[in-house]
C-alpha positions as CSV (number, residue, x, y, z in Angstrom):
1,M,70.6,27.1,3.6
2,S,67.1,28.5,3.7
3,S,64.1,26.3,4.5
4,K,62.8,26.8,0.9
5,S,66.0,25.4,-0.6
6,D,66.1,22.6,2.0
7,T,62.6,21.6,0.9
8,G,63.6,21.6,-2.7
9,A,66.7,19.5,-2.0
10,K,64.5,17.1,0.1
11,E,62.0,16.8,-2.8
12,M,64.9,16.1,-5.3
13,A,66.4,13.5,-3.0
14,E,63.0,11.8,-2.6
15,L,62.5,11.7,-6.4
16,L,65.9,10.0,-6.8
17,R,65.1,7.5,-4.1
18,S,61.8,6.7,-5.8
19,G,63.6,5.9,-9.1
20,A,63.3,9.2,-11.0
21,K,66.2,10.2,-13.3
22,M,67.8,13.6,-13.0
23,L,68.0,15.2,-16.5
24,S,70.4,17.6,-18.0
25,Y,67.6,20.1,-18.5
26,S,66.6,22.8,-16.0
27,C,63.2,24.2,-15.2
28,P,62.3,27.3,-17.3
29,Q,60.7,28.9,-14.2
30,C,63.1,28.3,-11.4
31,G,66.3,26.9,-13.0
32,S,66.4,23.8,-10.8
33,P,67.2,20.4,-12.4
34,L,64.3,18.5,-14.0
35,F,63.5,14.8,-13.3
36,Q,62.0,12.1,-15.4
37,L,59.5,10.0,-13.3
38,K,58.9,6.3,-13.9
39,T,55.7,7.3,-15.7
40,G,57.8,9.2,-18.3
41,E,56.6,12.6,-17.1
42,I,59.1,15.4,-16.6
43,W,58.9,17.0,-13.2
44,C,60.3,20.0,-11.4
45,A,60.8,19.2,-7.7
46,K,61.1,22.8,-6.7
47,C,58.0,24.2,-8.5
48,K,56.2,20.9,-7.9
49,R,54.8,20.8,-11.5
50,R,55.0,18.9,-14.7
51,V,57.2,20.3,-17.5
52,I,56.9,19.6,-21.2
53,I,60.1,19.5,-23.2
54,V,59.4,20.4,-26.8
55,P,61.6,18.9,-29.5
56,E,62.9,21.6,-31.9
57,T,61.2,19.9,-34.8
58,E,57.7,20.2,-33.3
59,E,55.5,23.1,-32.5
60,V,54.6,23.7,-28.8
61,S,50.9,23.4,-29.5
62,T,51.2,20.0,-31.1
63,V,53.2,18.6,-28.2
64,E,50.9,20.1,-25.6
65,K,47.8,18.7,-27.4
66,K,49.3,15.2,-27.5
67,Q,50.2,15.4,-23.9
68,L,46.8,16.6,-22.8
69,L,45.1,14.0,-24.9
70,W,47.1,11.2,-23.2
71,E,46.4,12.6,-19.8
72,A,42.7,12.9,-20.4
73,L,42.5,9.4,-21.8
74,E,44.4,8.0,-18.7
75,Q,42.1,10.0,-16.4
76,N,39.0,8.6,-18.1
77,L,40.3,5.0,-17.8
78,M,41.1,5.6,-14.1
79,E,37.6,6.9,-13.5
80,K,36.1,3.8,-15.1
81,I,38.3,1.6,-12.9
82,S,37.1,3.5,-9.8
83,S,33.4,3.0,-10.8
84,L,34.0,-0.7,-11.5
85,N,35.8,-1.0,-8.2
86,K,32.6,0.2,-6.4
87,M,30.5,-2.2,-8.4
88,L,32.8,-5.0,-7.6
89,Y,32.6,-4.2,-3.9
90,A,28.8,-4.3,-3.9
91,E,28.4,-7.3,-6.2
92,S,27.7,-10.8,-4.7
93,D,26.8,-12.7,-7.9
94,L,30.0,-14.6,-8.9
95,S,29.3,-14.5,-12.6
96,R,28.8,-10.7,-12.5
97,V,32.0,-10.4,-10.4
98,K,33.9,-12.3,-13.1
99,E,32.5,-9.9,-15.8
100,V,33.6,-6.9,-13.8
101,L,37.0,-8.3,-13.3
102,E,37.5,-9.0,-17.0
103,V,36.7,-5.4,-17.8
104,L,39.0,-4.2,-15.0
105,I,41.8,-6.3,-16.4
106,S,41.2,-4.8,-19.9
107,L,41.2,-1.3,-18.5
108,L,44.4,-1.9,-16.6
109,S,46.0,-3.3,-19.7
110,S,45.0,-0.2,-21.6
111,I,46.5,2.1,-19.1
112,E,49.8,0.1,-19.2
113,K,49.9,0.3,-23.0
114,L,49.1,4.0,-22.9
115,R,51.9,4.7,-20.5
116,N,54.3,2.6,-22.7
117,I,53.3,4.7,-25.7
118,R,53.8,7.9,-23.8
119,K,57.4,6.9,-22.9
120,T,58.3,6.7,-26.6
């Protein structure tokens, strides 16, 4: 085997070990099997990129727009969590710490709900 195919096989094995599911679909670019990550994303181990599977009943642009919207929303929530984490680190007033923690819990809950929606 070549080192390139060894690397692809190692990536696939690692995905399976981490709990990803191998799908019956193949990558449109390289033809290798696709994997569904725990987050619900479809991933090509060989190309190392996300793949969107479009149902026949929907247009590509609609599916892509939805996916990009969910990703942007999750990224924004993660950035807010990062900012609050920095504030929490610097804060010494316990009442303020409590406020920041409440917002953090709310943001984490929102991310969890968002990921559950994306799985459906």
